[in-house]
N, C-alpha and C positions, 0 to 999 in steps of 0.2 A: 565529561562535565556538562551540567544541563544548561540549555541556554534560558534568558529569561524574556526573550522577544518573542516568543511562539503564543505564548497565552494571548496576548492582547490581538496580535494577528488572526488567531483561530476565534477570539470571540467576534470581531469584526467580520469575519468570512461567515458565520454562522448567522449573524443578522444580515448580511446582504444577501444570503442564497438561502434563507429559510425556506421559502415558498417552492423553490425547485427541489431542495433537498427533502422535504416532507413529500414530494410528488416520486422522487427515486425511492424512498423508504417504502411508500405504499406499493410501488412497482416491484420492489425486491422481497416484499412479504409474499406478493402473489406468486412470484417467481418460484420460491421456496415453496409454497403449498402446492404448484402444480407440478414440481419436479421433485419426486421422494427419493431419487437416488441422488441428490445433491447432497453434499456434505459440506456446510459453510466452514470457513476457515477464520476469516475476520471476525472480531466482535463488532459491536455497534460503533462505538466512538471512534476505533481506529479505521474503520471503512468510512465514516462520514470524514474525517479529517483527509484521507486520500482523495473524495470526492472533491472536496472544499478546495485541496492544495492545487489538483487539477484544473478547477473552475478559475483558480486566482492565476496559475501560472502561465495558463494556455498553451502548453507545449504542442510541437508541431510532430514528435514522435516519443512515444512511450514505450519503456521495455518493459515487460514483466517476466521475471523468472519464477517460474512454479506456478500452475494453473489449477492442478485436481480438477475438480468438477465446475471451475468458472465462476465461484462465487464473487473473487477479487475481479476477476476479467469483466463480470457484467457492471460491476460500479465503475470501474476504469472507463467502460464504453459508455457508460450514462454520463459520466463527465464529458467526454468528447463530444457525445451527441448533444448535449445542452450548449456545450461552447460553439457547436457548428464547425470545429475545427480539431484536428489532430489526427493522428492514427496510431494504434495500439499493435505492436510487436510481442506475441506471446511465448516463451519457450518451454518445453516440458518433454519428459521422456515418454509421459502416456498421453491419449488424445482423448480422453472422457470429455474434454471441455469441448470439443467439435460436436458433439450430441445435445451438449446441455445449454448452450448459449443460442438464445433466440435469434433467428436469421435477422427478424427486422432492427435489433439493436446492433449485430456486428455489421450489418450493412455493407459498405466498401471502406470500412474505418478499419478493419481487422486483418491481421495476417498472424496465421500459427505456423510456428517453426517446431517440427518435432525432431527429437533427439538429443543424445548428452550435448549439455552447452558447450563441453570442451570440444567438440567437433562443429558446433554450430555457431560458434563465438564470431565469426567471420560475418555472420548475417545480423549482429547487432548494428542499428543505424549508427553513423558517426555522429550524427547530430542529434543524438538522443536527449530530449529535454525533460524528462521525468525518468527514474529507474524504482522498480518495484519489486523486490527481492521477497520471495516466500517458497524456498525449494528445500533441498537438502539442508538440514540444521546441524550436521556434523561438523567437525573442528577442519576436516582433511578439505571438504568441498569450500568451506570459508575462506582458508588459506590459498586455494586455488584461486577463487574469483577475486580476492583482495589483490593478488598478484596480476591478475589477467584481465578481469571483466572492467574493475574500478579505473584502471589506467585509460580505458578506452571512453570512458563517461567525460563529457566536457565540465571544467571546472564552474560550479555554481549550478550543477544539476540538482534539485530537489530529489531526495533519494529516502526510501523506507526499506527497512528490515525487521521481518517478522519474527516473532517468537524469541524474543531476547529476554524480556523480564516476566518469567513465570512465579519469580520469587521476588523478593527485595533486591536481589542481586543475579546476575547472569549466571547460571550454572557453567561450574568449571569445564573445561575440554568441549565446549559445544562452540556453534557458530558465532552466538550470542558475545561469548567473551572474545573471541578472537577480533570481532569486529568493533568492540567496545575498545580492545587494547590499540587496534589501528587508530581508530578517532582519536583518543588520548594522546598517541605519540605525534599525531598531525594536529593537535590543538584544536580539533574540531568540536563545537559544541552540538549538543543533540537534545531532543525533546522525546518524552514519552508521556501517556496517560494512562500507563500500566497501573492498575489498582495497588498489585503487592507494593510498587516500586515509587510510586509519584503520586500516593493517594490525593494531596491537596491539588495537583494538574487535573484530577480527573472530576474531583469535586468543584472545582472552577468551570469545568466544561458544562458539568451536569447543571450547575445553574443559569448558564447562558441557554442551553438545550431548554431547560423548563420555560426560561423566559419567552424563547421563540416557539414553544409547542411541539420540540422534537422529542419522539419516544423511543426512536430506535426500531430497527428490522428484526431483530432477535431476541432482545432483552438479556445479552451477556456484555459482562462487564469487566474482564480481566485487562485485555487491549494490550498485550504484551509487546507489540511493534514500537521501534525507535525511527524518528525521522531527523534528518540532517540534510546539509547543503555539501555536495561534493566540492572538496577543496580544490 
């Protein structure tokens, strides 16, 4: 079930952090132009929401599951830099991200954990304050992390899972379908700005973005990520 509280919160956050967000978008455009091997995963609005929620919640510890070339990593690190607070722990099988994240952005606020999460899960901070998941999108891995990772994350932690809504519904036998089934069973509301599944939410946020002059770093609009609070 979708929540009705997020649109107002996100509208307020866009207005509050418009100048900082515009600066990060300019930074990310430059990063992409200077990094031809980087393949971005997050679309514009879901990347901006991630940044805004991190600014709002000011977590001390952020966990990112799945980095690829570092597009989401640089968005998260930008929020922690602008908060002047927090540390990012990124987990992935491959280490492309080590070569793509700018050193000045990583600073002393980033730890990369390479390996299978099933082996490195003990390195997930007990006081995780924001969880970002964008890794293997198969049903088997989703079932594993729902049973093993989610119970380690404190109740009330803002959480996001990517690639859920590429259609109006989550594809059967996928990570997204498993996560939505779990949230429904736990009566956890969620929010998405996915164009196929929640066009009105995206239209509302686009109106606020236009109001404050935000145009996006990539020009991509599908935004399949969901956002929720850990029960």
